[in-house]
C-alpha positions as CSV (number, residue, x, y, z in Angstrom):
1,X,-16.5,-13.6,-22.2
2,X,-14.2,-14.5,-19.3
3,X,-11.1,-12.3,-19.2
4,X,-8.0,-14.4,-19.7
5,X,-5.5,-11.9,-18.3
6,X,-6.7,-11.7,-14.7
7,X,-5.2,-13.6,-11.8
8,X,-7.0,-14.0,-8.4
9,X,-4.6,-13.4,-5.5
10,X,-5.7,-14.1,-2.0
11,X,-3.9,-11.9,0.5
12,X,-4.7,-11.3,4.1
13,X,-8.1,-12.8,3.6
14,X,-8.9,-10.5,0.7
15,X,-9.5,-11.5,-2.9
16,X,-7.5,-9.3,-5.3
17,X,-7.6,-9.4,-9.0
18,X,-4.4,-8.6,-10.9
19,X,-4.4,-7.8,-14.6
20,X,-1.4,-9.4,-16.3
21,X,-0.1,-7.5,-19.4
22,X,0.6,-10.7,-21.3
23,X,-0.7,-14.3,-21.7
24,X,-0.4,-16.0,-18.3
25,X,-1.8,-19.4,-17.2
26,X,-3.1,-19.4,-13.7
27,X,-1.4,-22.1,-11.6
28,X,1.7,-22.1,-13.8
29,X,3.5,-18.8,-13.0
30,X,6.9,-20.2,-14.1
31,X,5.9,-20.2,-17.7
32,X,6.9,-16.6,-18.0
33,X,9.9,-15.0,-16.2
34,X,8.5,-11.6,-17.0
35,X,5.2,-12.5,-15.6
36,X,6.7,-13.9,-12.4
37,X,8.7,-10.8,-11.9
38,X,5.8,-8.5,-12.4
39,X,3.7,-10.6,-10.1
40,X,6.3,-10.4,-7.4
41,X,6.5,-6.6,-7.9
42,X,2.7,-6.4,-7.4
43,X,2.8,-8.4,-4.2
44,X,5.8,-6.4,-2.9
45,X,4.0,-3.1,-3.6
46,X,0.9,-4.5,-1.9
47,X,2.8,-5.5,1.2
48,X,5.1,-2.5,1.3
49,X,8.3,-4.5,1.9
50,X,10.8,-6.5,-0.1
51,X,11.7,-9.7,1.7
52,X,14.6,-10.4,-0.6
53,X,16.7,-7.7,1.1
54,X,18.2,-8.8,4.4
55,X,18.5,-6.9,7.7
56,X,22.1,-6.0,8.5
57,X,23.7,-5.0,11.8
58,X,26.8,-3.3,13.1
59,X,27.9,-2.5,16.6
60,X,25.7,0.5,16.8
61,X,23.3,0.2,13.9
62,X,20.5,-1.9,12.5
63,X,20.2,-1.6,8.7
64,X,16.5,-2.2,8.2
65,X,15.3,-3.1,4.7
66,X,13.2,-0.2,3.4
67,X,9.5,-0.4,4.2
68,X,6.9,2.1,3.0
69,X,6.0,2.7,6.7
70,X,9.5,4.1,7.3
71,X,8.3,7.3,5.7
72,X,6.6,8.4,8.9
73,X,9.9,8.3,10.8
74,X,12.2,9.4,8.0
75,X,10.4,12.5,6.9
76,X,11.8,14.5,9.9
77,X,15.3,13.1,9.3
78,X,15.2,14.4,5.7
79,X,13.6,17.8,6.6
80,X,16.6,20.0,6.8
81,X,17.3,22.1,3.7
82,X,21.1,21.9,4.3
83,X,21.0,18.2,3.4
84,X,20.3,19.1,-0.2
85,X,23.1,21.6,-0.8
86,X,25.1,19.2,-2.9
87,X,22.6,16.4,-3.8
88,X,19.8,18.8,-5.0
89,X,16.1,18.6,-4.4
90,X,14.0,19.7,-1.5
91,X,12.8,18.1,1.8
92,X,9.9,15.8,0.9
93,X,6.5,15.9,2.5
94,X,5.2,12.8,4.1
95,X,3.0,12.1,1.1
96,X,5.9,12.5,-1.3
97,X,8.2,10.3,0.8
98,X,5.6,7.6,1.0
99,X,5.2,7.6,-2.7
100,X,8.9,7.5,-3.2
101,X,9.3,4.5,-0.8
102,X,6.4,2.7,-2.6
103,X,8.3,3.1,-5.8
104,X,11.7,2.1,-4.4
105,X,10.3,-1.0,-2.5
106,X,8.6,-2.3,-5.6
107,X,11.8,-2.0,-7.6
108,X,12.1,-1.3,-11.3
109,X,11.4,-3.3,-14.5
110,X,14.9,-2.7,-16.0
111,X,16.4,-6.0,-16.9
112,X,19.5,-7.0,-14.8
113,X,19.1,-3.9,-12.5
114,X,18.2,-4.2,-8.9
115,X,17.6,-1.6,-6.1
116,X,18.6,-2.1,-2.5
117,X,17.6,0.3,0.2
118,X,18.2,0.2,4.0
119,X,17.1,2.6,6.7
120,X,19.6,3.2,9.5
121,X,18.4,2.8,13.1
122,X,20.5,3.4,16.2
123,X,20.1,0.2,18.1
124,X,17.2,-2.2,17.9
125,X,14.7,0.4,19.3
126,X,16.4,3.7,18.7
127,X,15.6,6.5,16.2
128,X,16.2,6.3,12.5
129,X,19.1,8.5,11.4
130,X,19.5,8.1,7.6
131,X,19.8,5.5,4.8
132,X,22.1,3.7,2.5
133,X,21.3,2.4,-0.9
134,X,22.7,0.7,-4.0
135,X,21.7,0.2,-7.6
136,X,23.2,-3.1,-8.7
137,X,23.9,-3.9,-12.4
138,X,25.6,-7.2,-12.9
139,X,28.6,-7.4,-10.5
140,X,28.7,-3.6,-10.1
141,X,27.0,-1.7,-7.2
142,X,26.5,2.0,-7.3
143,X,26.1,3.1,-3.7
144,X,25.0,6.2,-1.8
145,X,24.6,7.3,1.9
146,X,22.6,10.0,3.6
147,X,22.7,10.7,7.3
148,X,20.5,13.4,9.0
149,X,22.3,16.5,10.1
150,X,21.8,15.9,13.8
151,X,23.5,12.5,13.5
152,X,26.4,13.6,11.3
153,X,30.0,13.6,12.5
154,X,29.7,10.3,14.4
155,X,30.9,7.9,11.8
156,X,27.5,6.5,11.0
157,X,27.7,6.8,7.2
158,X,31.1,5.0,7.2
159,X,29.8,2.3,9.6
160,X,26.6,1.6,7.7
161,X,28.2,1.8,4.2
162,X,31.0,-0.5,5.2
163,X,28.5,-3.1,6.4
164,X,26.5,-2.8,3.2
165,X,29.6,-3.1,1.0
166,X,30.8,-6.1,3.0
167,X,27.5,-7.8,2.4
168,X,27.6,-7.1,-1.3
169,X,31.2,-8.3,-1.5
170,X,30.0,-11.6,0.0
171,X,27.5,-11.8,-2.8
172,X,30.3,-11.5,-5.4
173,X,30.2,-7.8,-6.3
174,X,33.5,-6.8,-8.0
175,X,33.1,-3.0,-8.3
176,X,31.6,-0.3,-6.2
177,X,31.0,3.2,-7.3
178,X,29.8,6.4,-5.7
179,X,28.9,9.7,-7.3
180,X,30.0,12.7,-5.2
181,X,29.8,16.5,-5.7
182,X,33.3,17.9,-6.1
183,X,32.7,20.3,-3.2
184,X,31.0,17.8,-0.8
185,X,34.0,17.4,1.6
186,X,32.0,15.3,4.1
187,X,30.9,12.7,1.6
188,X,34.4,12.6,0.1
189,X,35.7,11.9,3.6
190,X,33.3,9.0,3.9
191,X,34.5,7.6,0.6
192,X,38.2,7.9,1.7
193,X,37.4,6.1,4.9
194,X,35.8,3.3,2.8
195,X,39.0,3.1,0.6
196,X,37.3,4.5,-2.5
197,X,39.5,6.3,-5.0
198,X,38.5,9.3,-7.0
199,X,38.6,8.2,-10.7
200,X,38.5,11.8,-11.8
201,X,35.7,10.9,-14.1
202,X,32.6,13.1,-14.0
203,X,29.1,12.0,-14.6
204,X,26.4,14.0,-16.5
205,X,25.4,15.8,-13.3
206,X,29.0,17.1,-12.7
207,X,29.6,14.7,-9.8
208,X,32.9,12.8,-9.5
209,X,32.8,9.0,-9.8
210,X,34.6,7.3,-6.9
211,X,35.5,3.6,-7.2
212,X,36.3,0.7,-5.0
213,X,37.5,-2.6,-6.5
214,X,36.8,-5.9,-4.7
215,X,40.3,-7.3,-5.1
216,X,39.3,-10.4,-3.0
217,X,37.5,-11.7,-6.1
218,X,39.7,-10.2,-8.7
219,X,37.8,-7.0,-9.2
């Protein structure tokens, strides 16, 4: 009997069968919002890039939408043990970072939650130096920044995060939050420079929750 949960996708000259986890009529992907989202996730994972996230630029930086291929350059940026003093974890291997980026690029299946990740590059053809990211739920964006040790102290985290926040503000975000270890003075300095305020609330990991309201849209 013919399987009725398989969809033939032609990509880069290859025929790829995708097994849908629900009833799905070939040629009418709009019939199921869940199906369309899952299909988009499959294609994004296959290609290794999410085209929905735009490239952003500043005077010094290019914020490149995360690609799986960035792992090759980023593994050395994230290789210093000191980076993990406050955020926890260990330097990833290339294999681990590739798997992480595959997961992040594909996004998650949680309804109304989106992931945005950018790799920071000095100039159009310069080296990568870190990343910024955000988890968006409704009109709230929870943001984070990491800059490699060799590039710290140059205002890169502030410059990149400011550009990211400006872009999200233009999309109508009303509240930004950042979770920062109470002893992480450098990250607190970045938050201050971005006009975040320490709410004095603490999350389940013991990190303080900093907030920035977008007053331009009544946040």
